[in-house]
N, C-alpha and C positions, 0 to 999 in steps of 0.2 A: 437533478441533484442532489442532494443531503444539504441542509442546512449549519452554516458554518460552525453553530455549537456542536451538533451530531458528530461532525469531522473532528471537534477538539476532543469531544467526550470520549471518540474511538481511539484517538490517538494515546488520549491518555491512557485507557487501559493494555490497547495493544505492544506498546512499548516496552515497558517493562516485564510482558509474559514472553515477548523476541529474544530479549537478554537471558531469560531462564530457559530458553532451549536452544542456548548456544549463538543464534543469528546474528552473524556480523554486520548488519546494516539495519535497513530500512529503504524502502524509496515509493516515493511519490511521484507522483503524474507530473506536474507543472511545477516552472519555476511561480511564473507569474500570470497573471489573466492576461489574455489581450488588450490593449486598449479600443477604446470605444473606436478611433478612426477606421482602425480596421475588420470592424464587424460587417462590415459589406463585402468583404473580401474573402474569398477562402481561406482557409476551411470552416471561417464564420459564419460565413453569408449561408450557405446551406446546412449546417448546423450549431441550433441556438447555445445548447450544450457546451460546445467547445471551446466557451467566451472565459469562463468562470473555475476552467480546473487549477489555477494556482493556486501556490502559497500566500503571495503578494498579491493587493488591489492593485489595480491602473494607477492608484496614487500616491502608491510605495510602500504604502501601511500593511504591515502583516495581519491575514486571518488569524482567528482565536487559533488553530490547528499548528498553526506556524509558530504563534507563541510556546504552544504544547511543546511542540517540537525542540524551540529552542531551549527550554529551561527542562527539557531534558537531557540534553546536552551536555549543560553546564554541571549535569550531576556527576560529567563523565565515567557511562556507566561501563564496566570490564567487561570483555568476551570472555566468555565462561564454558566450560564442557555442558554438555546438555544435562539437564537433570533427568530427561527420559530418550531414550534412543529410539529409535523406532526401526524396526526392517522390512522392509518392502517384499510383497509376497513373489517378487521376481526382479531376475538385475536388469539393468541401464538398457543393455543390450534387448532385451524381450521385449523392455517396453516402448522400446522405436519402431517395433514389427507392426505395431498397429496400434496406434497413440491415442486418439480418440478412442477407442475402446477402450484401451488403459487409463483414461480420465475417468472414465464412466465407474466404471470399475475400481479404481482407486478413491474417488470418492464414498460409494460402496462400501468398500472395505474399511475405511478409517472410522464412519457411521458406526460401525461395526465394534473398532476399536475403543470408546471415548468412554 
């Protein structure tokens, strides 16, 4: 996992860009870290990394990136029309015919668009 400060910098850079492209929201993985009393139980017992995905530490304090999200929300960003629209090289129906292959193809296609 990246350091808490690294995540804070990531969110600082990404949240305004999401507004610019017309995103209606953002999703983070977990609300809170697991309390240490649960670390010997699944999923924490077999996956140490699962313990620390939260925005909030077990003691209830906000991680730096949670504060970034809170501060960003306080600016009351407005959903806007996307500045740049992208037309994918095929329809949604075509995408679902061979999804994994399409995902890799879209990544290569996107690199060519940048």
